[in-house]
N, C-alpha and C positions, 0 to 999 in steps of 0.2 A: 322460698328459688322465684328467681325472677320469672316477671311475668313473659318474658317473652320464650324463654326457656321453659313449661307448662304449658303455654298454653299460644303454639306461634301459628299465628296469621298472615296471611299477602301483604298485610299490608308493615309490619315488621319486617317483613322480610324482605320487602323493597327499600324501606326506611337504609337497611345495614346493608345494603348490596351498592343504596348508592353511595350512601356514607364510606364504603369504601374505593370505590370510581373514585370520587375526589381522592381521598388523601391516596389514594399512588400514581395523579395527576399531580399533586403536593409534591409527590416522592420524586417527580422525572425529572422536575422543574424546582427543584431546592440545588442550591448553591451548596449545601453543608454534602462534607465529607461524610462516606459509608460508615465509616465506623464510628464517626457521629455518638455522641449519645441520646442524644433528643433524635437522630435520621431514627436511629437506631430501636425505639421505641415507639415509636410510630409505626417503623416495620412490623413493630409484633404487635401493635393493634391492630394494622388492616387482618395480620393474620387469622386474630383473634375472632375479627368481626365474620372474616369469612369463612372459615369453622364454623361457625351460631350458625351462616345460612347456608353450607353443604347438609348440618341437622337438621333445619328446619325443611329445605326441600325431600331430605327423605323421610321424615317425619308425612310431608303433606301430600305427599308423592306423586309430586308434579310430571314423572316421567315415567315413560315407559319402554322397554326392549322394544319390544315391537311396535314403534312407533316411527314412522320418520318428518321431516323438518316441517312438513307440510302440515299434521297432527300435531303438532304443540301450539299452545296460546301461544298471543304476540305477547301478552303480560310474561311467558314464564323461560320465552324464549332468550330473553338475557343469561339467566343463572344456568346455562349451556356454557360460563367463563367461568365458572367458578373453579376447573382444575387450572387451567390454564392461570387465573389469577394467581393461587398458592405457590404455581411452581415457578412466579417470576419474583413473588415477593421471597418464597424461600433464598430464592438464587441472591436478595441483596442480603441474606442473614450472615450475620456477623459471629461466628461461635466457634468453639478451640476447635468444635473439630468440623472440620470446614466439610470432609467426604460424607458424613454422614447428610450437611445440611444437602450436596449436592445430589444423592442419592432421593433425595425426597423429592427435588426439583422434578426430578428424569422422572421420577413415578407419576406424577402429578401432570406433566408434559406429555405424558405417553395416553394413560389414561382421558386427557383431553381430544388430543387426535384419536383415539381409538374412539369416541363416540361420536367426531366428525363422520367417523366415515360409519357406523353404524344406521343413524341422524341424515346422512345424503345428503347430509350439508353442500361439501362439495370434496371434487376430488385433492388428495392429497399428496400426493406423484409421489411413494414414498411407501414403501413394504415396510412395518412395523417391525413384524413379525423374524426380521434376519435386522435389526441398528444390533451393535456389539454394547449394550448396556451393564455391562457388570450384572445379568440375573441374580447369579448367586447371592452377592454383599446384598441389593435389594434383596428377598426374597426374608434373608437373616434381620435385615432391616427392619420389613413389615412387620415381622413375627412377635420385632419387640418393642412395635409402637400400636399394636391394635388396641391395645386399649385405649391411646391418648391421642389416638390421629383416627380423624373420621375421613376414611377414601375408601375409593371404588375396588372390591376386589378384585380380582380380571386373572385368569388363569394362563401363566404364557408360556410359552415352549420351547424347551430352553436348547439352542443351539451355540453350535464351537466352530469356531470359521483355525484352519488352521492355514498360516501364513500363506502368502500368493497360493491361494483358490479361488477357483474361476469365479466363488458363489460370493468370496470377497470384492472379487473386480468386478464384478455387474453391481454389486450393492454399491458398490462407492460411484456406480458410472452414473447409472437411476440418482443419485445422490446430484448429483451436479448437475443433470438435467432437473431436475427438482430445486432448484435454486434459481436455477434461469427466467422458472418460470413462477417462483415463486417471485422475486423482482418483477417483476412482469405483470404479477396481479395483483402485486401492492402498489404501483405507482395508481395504479387505475381503484381499488379501492380507496384510499386516503382523495383520491379527487373529490371522490360521492361520498366520502366522511366530512371532508370541509362543507361540503352545501347541503348538506341537513344535519351537523351539528347545529347549529345558530336553534333550528326548529325544532331541534326536541329535546334541550336542553333548555330552551327559554322557557324562565313560568313554571319551571315542576315537568313540561311538557304538556301542560296542559292542553298549547295552542299545537300540538299538531295531534295531527291522523292517527285512527290504528295503524295506516299500513303504512307512514314515513317510519312508526315510530316499529317496525316492525321490520322493513326497511332497514334499518340504520342498522340493527343489534345483529342485526345478520350481517349482510358487512361488518359488522366491527367482531364477530366472531372469525369469518373469514381472515381478517388482518392480524386475529392473534393463532388461527393456522402458521402463517408463513413465521413469526415473534418464536412459535414453541418451534416451528423446526429448528430451525437458527441456537434456537439456546439450549435445543439438543443436544445439537451438530456442536456447540461447545461444552456444554459439561460432557462431552466424553473426551475432549482432550483434556480439560482440568483437572478430569479424577485418575486417564493413568500419567501427569506428573503429579496429584497425591497420592497416589498407591506406590508408585521408585522411589517419595521420598520416605513415605513409609515403611519401604522395607528398610528402603540403608538405615532407619534409625535415625535420623537426624547428623550422621556424620559426614563432615566435608573430605570429597572430592577432589583428590590432588591434579590439578593438569600435569602429563607423563609428558617429562621434559624428551623434547624431539632429539635424536641425532643430529649431532652438525654437519653439513653439508655441507664439502668444499667448493667455492666459487664457481661460479659457467665461465670460463676463459670466451671472450668475444670470436668471433670468425663471422667469415662471410663468406655467403652465399653465393657460387654463381653460376650461371648457366652453361659456361659453356670450357673446356679444356683453354681455351686461348684466355678466357677470365681471367684462368683460375692461375696461370702463369703470371700473368698483368699483374692480378692484388695479390700475386702471394701465397700463403697457406694458410694465412690465418691473418688476424689484425696485431700488434704491426707488424705488418710486414716484415719477413728475411730481408735483408741488405742484399741485392744486382752488384751492383758494381760500389766506385767509389768514389769519391768526389773528386780527382781530377781526370778518371772516365768521366763524369758527366760533364766538365767543364768540356773537353775536347772535344765531346758530341753536337753542345748546344755551340759552340767555335765553329764548327764545318756544317751545325745547322742556318749560321747564322745570325743566332738569336745573339751571339757573343762576338765583339771584334777580340782580333786578334790580340797577342800580349805585346808591348811596344817596350823600345829598353828603358830601361826605368818603373815600369809597370806592370803592373802582374793584374792578371783577371782569377785566379785560385783563390777561390772561396777560400780554402784553408789558410792562402798568407792572407787574407782580409782579416779572419778571424784573430790568428798572430801579433797583425802590427795592423792597426786602431788606423795610425795617422800614414798609413799608404792611399786607404778609402775616405781621409778626408780631403788632403789634394788631391785625390783626384776629382774630386766634387768642385775645391777651388778653381780648376784648370776645366772643368767644363762651364761654370757658373763663368768665367772670363770669356770662354768663346761664345757662349751664347750672348754678352754685351757688348761684344765683338759686333756680334750677325743686328744686331740692335742697331746700332750705332752707322753704320752701317747702310739698313733699314731705313733709317732717321731722313740720310743724306739724299737718296732719294725721293725721299719724302717731300724736305725741302725745296728741292727742282723740280718737281713735279708741280707743288705750289705757286713756287714764282713765274711758271710759265702760266699759270694756268693765268693768273693777276694779266700779266702784260696782253691776256688773248682781252681780256674783259676791257682793260685799255681802249684796244685797240677796235671792240668789238661793244658799242652802246648799246645797253637793254632797247630791246622794239626794233633795232634797224633791219631784221628781220624778215620784218610779220607789219610791212606795210603797206599793202593790195595796189601794191602799184602808182600808190599815195606817193606826192610829191613833198 
């Protein structure tokens, strides 16, 4: 057997854990698609390291149920992250049975959050017992993988929400408030982590004091609380979709044909009865008078001139005989030209009179100031 597995020690445990953190950072910064074989191999390698670390933590008995975060040694605090990191990596696994990976990830995240509450690290803002997480499927999955997975067994009280129940609505409200609080807390934690990370990670943490390393990993634990809550929410939604697809058995759902509806006729909304009479019953409005009646009314109003001999103002006549309109336009143009000629004569007379005035009155004669 490997020496790391037969005789676990804190050095091997720390090396495996630090290597896992480095690999997770490389996965997050990788440009490879999730289903790439190299990406998946790195995910499986990291999961193997974390599972081995979990075994060593249990063998070394680094944690006790009756402890709080203040009782945990500074060198052991970081191992509280193990369930969260395992759940995060199982979310990245691409397998034939996606639902199985989601159930395992959900178990890890829930175990992590329960440990945070048990060790009084920080409030998580949600009631874990009220999360709808398909616990019957998880129990079956745990029984099937109990020999191959190193997990922490926690008794789960079974609760079933009925649709539109008050308890479910209250849980949704608390979950919403928790998301708002997590977002605010996440911003504060990220700012502090940015200032401590260069110190802790430089020269394998030799330059950092014990207090700085402790503060750094406690902040990292709090950050993963927010990540765990968000991941559990997305897991619940994805499981609903996968469960529905499994029930359907891969059958295609053909959309139902919508009954053809008649197009809505346009209409005019009026405020008063008078407007209704003006606009009619709808659009297009029903005619209320003939073209001849319309022309007669316009003649009485003065908008159109009365009909002259040989001239028609009827719109119907204009439409039937376009030459009438052409003749009228020519007559109007001749009248306009004649008027302009008359105006030109008047302007010519005025210009000649002005020239005669300037001949008789030289410029400056009226502004001599009594000078000779």
